Structure formats: C-alpha cells, structure tokens
C-alpha positions, 0 to 999 in steps of 0.5 A: 662406658664413655672413651677416655679423654686425654692429651698430647704435648708437643714443641716445637723448635719455634718455641711454641707448644702445641696440645692435642686433646683426644675425646670429649671436652665435657664435664667428665673429660676435662676432670680428666685432663685439667690437671695434666692440661695445666700442668703441661702449660706451666710457663705463662709466656707460652705461645700455645696451639690447642688442637681440637681436630680430635674433639667431637663434643665441648660443653661449658666446662671445656670452654672454661678450661680454655677460656681460663688457660688463655687468660692465665697466658695472656696475663703473663705475655703468652697466647693461646691460639685454637686449631683444627676445630670441627664444624660442630666445635667451631659453631660452638666456639662462634656462639660462645664468643671464641672468635673475639677472644682467641686466633681460630685457624682451620688447620695446624699448619695455618696455626703455626705459620701465623704464631711462628711468624709474629 
C-alpha cells in the first residue's frame, strides 16, 4: 500500500507561510492533501513558501495543483515560492517551465532570505 501524502504548515513572524509536503504529489497524493492545502492558504495575499524537500515524485496533478495555487495567490497580491526540491523534482519543474513562473530556491533558508527581504 502506498504511503499517505501529507502536509504540515508553519507561520513565520515575518508573515510568510510555509507548507511542507511529505510524500508523492501524484494524482492520489494530490487527492489526499488538496483540500487541506487550499484551506491552509485561504488568504490570497500570503507569501507562501512550498517546501518540496520531502517529495519524491511529482506528476501533472501535482504541477497543476501548484499552478492553480500560484495563480490564485498572484491574483490576490500574494506569491508562491518553491524551495528544497530534489534533483528529479527540479528537472520536472524545469521541463514544465516553472522556473519562468515561480522563484525556485535550492534551500528553505535561501527562500526565506529572498521573500522576507522584499
């Protein structure tokens, strides 16, 4: 049986919200966490760092979920930033053109530094 995909959230004093994904972001994984993700980021003006460091696989379903949330935040004046993606995940993000749509940082500290000093 497949390991369950989960997410945890964290709030920084600067107002930045972090969502840590744990598990695969394939169609089944996205179904497991999509509503929780949407509820965790209910404020459209939030600066959101998405931590993909614990994600081993991402499919078109995971990419679509990130694109939809990124668009929703952008329309409300917020921002989605991607951090800590492993080599394979980075390759998929690059092939999908995410580097043109989102800021992508190799580590969480680098993402925090960038977003908290805007």
